Every structure is written in structure tokens, then in C-alpha cells.
C-alpha positions as CSV (number, residue, x, y, z in Angstrom):
1,M,-29.5,-60.9,-27.0
2,S,-27.4,-59.1,-29.6
3,A,-24.3,-60.5,-31.2
4,A,-22.5,-57.5,-29.6
5,A,-23.2,-59.1,-26.2
6,V,-21.4,-62.2,-27.2
7,T,-17.6,-62.4,-26.8
8,I,-15.4,-64.5,-29.1
9,R,-12.4,-66.2,-27.4
10,R,-10.1,-69.1,-27.9
11,A,-11.3,-72.4,-26.4
12,T,-9.3,-73.9,-23.6
13,A,-9.0,-77.5,-22.4
14,G,-11.5,-76.6,-19.7
15,D,-14.2,-76.0,-22.3
16,A,-14.2,-79.6,-23.6
17,E,-17.2,-80.8,-21.7
18,E,-19.4,-77.8,-22.5
19,L,-18.3,-77.9,-26.2
20,T,-19.2,-81.6,-26.3
21,R,-22.7,-81.0,-24.9
22,L,-23.3,-78.2,-27.3
23,H,-21.9,-80.1,-30.3
24,V,-24.1,-83.1,-29.6
25,R,-27.2,-81.1,-29.0
26,V,-26.9,-79.0,-32.1
27,W,-25.7,-81.9,-34.3
28,R,-28.7,-84.1,-33.2
29,A,-31.2,-81.2,-33.8
30,T,-29.7,-80.6,-37.2
31,Y,-29.3,-84.2,-38.4
32,A,-32.2,-86.0,-36.7
33,G,-34.2,-86.0,-40.0
34,I,-31.1,-86.5,-42.2
35,A,-28.8,-89.0,-40.7
36,P,-29.8,-92.6,-39.9
37,A,-31.1,-93.0,-36.3
38,S,-28.2,-95.3,-35.5
39,A,-25.8,-92.4,-36.3
40,V,-27.8,-89.9,-34.2
41,A,-27.7,-92.4,-31.3
42,A,-24.0,-93.3,-31.7
43,L,-22.6,-89.8,-31.9
44,D,-23.3,-89.0,-28.2
45,E,-21.3,-87.2,-25.6
46,A,-19.3,-90.3,-24.7
47,H,-18.2,-90.6,-28.3
48,R,-17.5,-86.9,-28.9
49,L,-15.7,-85.9,-25.6
50,P,-12.4,-87.7,-26.3
51,G,-12.2,-86.0,-29.6
52,W,-12.8,-82.6,-28.1
53,R,-10.2,-83.2,-25.4
54,A,-7.7,-84.2,-28.1
55,A,-8.5,-81.3,-30.4
56,L,-8.1,-78.8,-27.6
57,A,-4.7,-80.3,-26.7
58,T,-3.3,-80.1,-30.3
59,P,-0.8,-77.4,-31.3
60,E,-2.5,-74.4,-32.9
61,A,-0.8,-75.2,-36.3
62,E,-2.9,-78.3,-36.4
63,G,-6.2,-76.6,-35.6
64,A,-7.8,-74.1,-33.3
65,T,-11.2,-73.6,-31.8
66,L,-13.0,-70.3,-31.0
67,V,-16.0,-70.1,-28.8
68,A,-18.8,-67.5,-28.7
69,A,-19.7,-66.9,-25.1
70,A,-22.7,-65.1,-23.6
71,G,-23.7,-64.9,-20.0
72,G,-20.9,-67.3,-19.0
73,A,-22.1,-70.0,-21.4
74,I,-20.7,-71.2,-24.7
75,V,-23.4,-70.5,-27.4
76,G,-21.4,-71.3,-30.5
77,F,-18.0,-72.4,-31.7
78,V,-15.9,-72.8,-34.8
79,R,-13.0,-75.1,-35.4
80,Y,-10.5,-74.5,-38.2
81,G,-7.1,-75.5,-39.4
82,P,-5.3,-77.2,-42.3
83,A,-7.6,-79.2,-44.6
84,S,-8.2,-82.6,-43.1
85,Q,-8.9,-84.6,-46.3
86,A,-7.9,-84.5,-50.0
87,E,-11.4,-83.6,-51.2
88,L,-11.1,-80.2,-49.6
89,G,-7.9,-79.2,-51.4
90,P,-4.7,-77.9,-49.8
91,G,-6.0,-74.7,-48.1
92,G,-7.5,-74.0,-44.7
93,E,-10.6,-75.8,-43.5
94,V,-13.5,-74.8,-41.4
95,K,-14.1,-78.1,-39.7
96,Y,-17.1,-77.3,-37.4
97,L,-19.4,-74.3,-37.0
98,Y,-22.2,-74.7,-34.5
99,V,-24.5,-72.1,-32.9
100,D,-27.0,-72.9,-30.1
101,P,-30.5,-72.7,-31.7
102,D,-31.6,-70.4,-28.9
103,H,-28.9,-67.9,-30.2
104,A,-29.3,-68.5,-33.9
105,R,-29.9,-65.7,-36.4
106,Q,-28.1,-63.1,-34.2
107,G,-24.9,-62.8,-36.2
108,I,-22.9,-65.2,-34.1
109,G,-22.2,-67.7,-36.9
110,R,-21.1,-64.8,-39.2
111,R,-18.7,-63.5,-36.4
112,L,-17.3,-67.0,-35.8
113,M,-16.7,-67.6,-39.6
114,G,-15.1,-64.1,-40.0
115,A,-12.8,-64.8,-37.1
116,A,-11.9,-68.3,-38.5
117,F,-11.3,-66.8,-42.0
118,A,-9.0,-64.1,-40.5
119,A,-7.0,-66.6,-38.5
120,L,-6.6,-68.9,-41.6
121,K,-5.5,-66.0,-43.7
122,A,-3.1,-64.8,-41.1
123,A,-1.7,-68.4,-41.0
124,G,-0.9,-68.1,-44.8
125,F,-3.8,-69.9,-46.3
126,S,-5.1,-68.5,-49.6
127,G,-8.7,-69.6,-48.9
128,A,-11.0,-71.6,-46.7
129,T,-13.0,-74.7,-47.5
130,L,-15.6,-76.7,-45.7
131,A,-17.8,-79.8,-46.3
132,V,-21.5,-79.6,-45.6
133,V,-24.0,-82.4,-45.8
134,R,-26.0,-81.9,-49.0
135,E,-29.3,-82.2,-47.2
136,N,-28.5,-79.6,-44.7
137,A,-30.3,-76.8,-46.5
138,P,-30.2,-74.1,-43.7
139,A,-26.4,-74.5,-43.5
140,L,-26.0,-74.4,-47.3
141,R,-28.1,-71.2,-47.5
142,F,-26.0,-69.6,-44.7
143,Y,-22.6,-70.5,-46.3
144,R,-23.7,-69.4,-49.7
145,A,-25.0,-66.1,-48.3
146,L,-21.4,-65.7,-46.9
147,G,-20.1,-66.1,-50.4
148,G,-19.1,-69.8,-50.4
149,V,-18.9,-71.3,-53.8
150,Q,-19.4,-75.0,-54.4
151,T,-16.2,-76.6,-55.8
152,G,-16.8,-80.3,-55.3
153,R,-18.7,-83.1,-53.9
154,F,-17.8,-86.4,-52.1
155,T,-19.1,-89.1,-49.9
156,D,-17.7,-89.0,-46.4
157,A,-17.0,-92.6,-45.3
158,G,-17.4,-91.5,-41.6
159,P,-17.2,-94.0,-38.8
160,V,-21.0,-94.4,-38.5
161,W,-22.6,-92.6,-41.5
162,Q,-21.7,-92.2,-45.1
163,S,-22.9,-88.7,-45.9
164,D,-23.1,-87.0,-49.2
165,N,-21.2,-83.7,-48.9
166,L,-20.8,-80.6,-50.9
167,V,-17.4,-78.7,-50.8
168,L,-17.7,-74.9,-50.5
169,H,-14.8,-72.6,-50.9
170,W,-13.9,-68.9,-50.1
171,P,-10.8,-67.4,-51.7
172,F,-9.1,-64.8,-49.6
173,G,-8.2,-62.6,-52.5
174,G,-5.6,-62.7,-55.2
175,A,-4.9,-65.6,-57.5
176,E,-5.0,-69.1,-56.0
């Protein structure tokens, strides 16, 4: 399936359950060898669903989610909005980017990131930032290939796992 066969649209409240299932599946596949087993077990659908329901009910100024859909199914998503923690700076943040492994390496992640960057820029942010777990080498390669530059590092206290994170930044042009 080509990225052209995938449509990008805003997530709706009705997408919460499907987003939750995809989030948990991709997160567990990504972090099974990185995060402690207790964190992998704890961050299940029951834990994530209330967060997705709340996120999809928030005003767009606080954050928005775009989904990539193919054949009636969500195959990827990006969530973005104002930075959620001081370590990321005052700009816009890409909070989540997940693509179904069966649809990886087809340009979906690039399209989702591009759409998030465009929305953040349109909202007046001068750049975008995200935090990525230091040991997540595939994500780091992807973000760096998109031009992300490391600007910091911090330990995320998280509710179930203290992860070592790198901060990557993309300026949108002009002086910051």
C-alpha cells in the first residue's frame, strides 16, 4: 500500500478505542526490549483509554490528533500541541507519533509529521520539539532524517518508568 492510498484526517471522539489499541500495540512492540517489563504490562488499553478519551475531548488549542487511515482502519497517528513540560521549551510539541508496523516505511510517518508541523506553524509556533527515549534508535534515525536537532536531554519521571529522553527540535524558519 502506498502512502498516497492513506488519508490524513482529524481524530474524533469515536476514534478513542482504535487509537488506544494501536498506541498500546506499537508502544509495546517498540519498548518491549527497552522499558522494564512492569511498565510494558502496566501501560495497557485500560490505562491508555481514559487518556485518549480526555485528549480527544480537549479544545484544539490544547492539542490535536491527526490519524492516517487506510481501508477504513487507523494505521498511524500524531498528537501535537503546546509543549507539555519545561524541558521541551516554549514552542510546539509533537507528543506522539505512531505508525502500525505493517504500514511502516511507506511515508506515513513523514506525512503525519509534516501535517503536525504545518498545524503548529499555523498556530503561531516558531518550531516543534519532541522527546524520544534515548534507546529508541529507529525513532532517532527517523527524526534526525527529518532534520531534528538534539537540543537537550532529561529523565522523564513518568508514572511507571523513568526513561532517559533526548529532546529534538525543528525550527520553522526565521530567528527563534
